[in-house]
C-alpha positions in Angstrom: 19.9 31.6 1.4 17.2 30.8 -0.7 13.9 32.3 0.8 11.0 29.5 1.9 7.5 30.2 0.3 5.0 30.5 3.1 2.0 28.7 2.8 2.9 26.0 0.1 2.4 22.9 2.6 -0.9 23.5 3.5 -2.1 23.4 -0.3 0.0 20.5 -1.5 -1.3 18.3 1.6 -5.0 19.1 0.7 -4.4 17.8 -2.5 -3.1 14.8 -1.4 -5.9 14.2 1.1 -8.4 15.3 -1.5 -6.9 12.7 -4.1 -6.7 9.8 -1.5 -9.9 10.5 -0.3 -11.6 9.5 -3.1 -12.9 5.9 -3.9 -11.8 4.6 -6.7 -14.2 1.7 -8.6 -11.7 0.3 -10.8 -9.4 -0.3 -8.5 -8.5 -4.1 -7.9 -10.2 -4.9 -4.4 -8.4 -7.7 -2.2 -10.1 -9.9 0.2 -7.6 -9.3 3.2 -8.3 -13.1 4.3 -6.9 -14.0 0.8 -3.7 -12.3 1.3 -3.4 -13.8 4.8 -4.2 -17.0 3.1 -1.3 -16.4 0.6 1.4 -15.7 2.9 0.5 -18.9 5.1 0.6 -21.2 1.7 3.9 -19.3 0.1 5.4 -20.0 3.7 4.3 -23.7 3.9 5.5 -24.4 0.3 9.4 -22.6 1.5 9.2 -24.6 4.2 8.5 -27.8 2.5 11.3 -26.7 -0.3 13.5 -26.1 2.2 13.1 -29.9 3.7 13.8 -31.4 0.4 16.3 -29.2 -0.4 
């Protein structure tokens, strides 16, 4: 059987935490209410299309 490397998981997790902990000013920021409104609007359009089809 292959040997397991000890201590490797902590370093990997620490890198991910540091990566996700940083703020990205270039990222697209969407208001959560916009997403909810878009979902409701899409549901209404689908229901209207289903009614007419």
